[in-house]
N, C-alpha and C positions, 0 to 999 in steps of 0.2 A: 587720815582721820581715824580715831579709835572706833572699834566696832563693839556692839553690845549683843550678847546672846539673850534673847527674850523667850520666855515660856508663857504661853497663853492658856488659861483655863477657860474653855468654852461654856457658855450658857445662853439661854434665851431661845428664840424662835428657831425651830428646826433642828435643835440639838438633842432632842429626847432619846434618839437612838444611840447617842454617845455620851452617857452620863459621866461626868468627871474627865472627859477627854481633854488632852492637851495638844498644843501645836507649838513647835519651836521654830524661830527664825533668828538669823544673825544679821544685824543691820548696822549701818553707820549711825553714830550718835548725833550726827547733824541733821538727820531726817526730822521733819515736822510731823505732828500728829496726822495731818492729812496725807502726807507722803507715806507714812506707815500704813494707813488704811489702804492706800493704793497698792502698796507692796504686798500686803496680806491678800488682797483680791487676786493679784497677778501670780502669786506663788502658792495659792491654796492647794494643800495636798489632795491627791486623787482619792485617798482613803476616806475622805470626808466629802466627796462629790455630792452626796445626797443632801448636804446642808444648803446647797445653792447660795453660796456667799455673795454672788453677784446680784441677788435679789433682796439683800438685807442691808439695813442701816447698821453700821458698826460703831459701837462705843467701846473705847479702850479705857480701862480704869486701873489706876495705880495709886495706892495710898489714899483711897477715897476721893480721888480727883479724876475727872474725865479728861483725857488728853485732848488739848485744843488743836485745831487744824494748823494754826500759825506758829505754835511754840515748838522749839526743838526738843528732842528727847533729853539732851544734856541739861536743859533747863529744869527738868524734873529730878535731876541727880541720879538718873538710871545708871550711868557709867560708874558711879561710886559704889555700887553694890556688888556682892559676889554673884558670879553668873551661875545658872541662868537667873535673870530677873523675872519674877513672876508677876504677871498682869492678868486682868480679867477681860475677856473678849465677850461683850454682851451683844448679841445679835437680835435685831428687831425687824419686823416686816417693814418694807417701805410704805410710806403713807399712800393711801389710795384716795384719789380725788373723790369728793362726795358727789354723788349724782343728784341733781336737783329733783325733788319730789314733784311729780306731775300734779297739777292742780285738778282736783275732782270736784266739780261744782255740786255734786250730790251729797258730799260729806259736810256735816255741820261741825266746824272747828271751834265753835263758840262754847261748847259744853265744857264746864270745868270738872268733869268727872275724872276720877282716878281709878284705874283698874288694878287691882292687887293680885 
């Protein structure tokens, strides 16, 4: 299977210490977007350990498209470009479940006031 050399430009949550930083991986073109995310997590460079990739949602963007979990890299035509192929690695914090607000019987919630 053909391999592709990918260069990721990092941005998003936790990357402020590394402005414009890049990470490169060589992967098989038959990987899906989901498998590529798993590969990135498992092969994350020690130089960027402070980014804590395991606690982030990873969006991989190429040509204004977010790579989908089920589609192969070759479906995006990545193997047809000169290496390394540049993609954007957008990191976002994982969603935290909302904690239900405790009911306080002393608070009047019927007031239509807006605090500016």
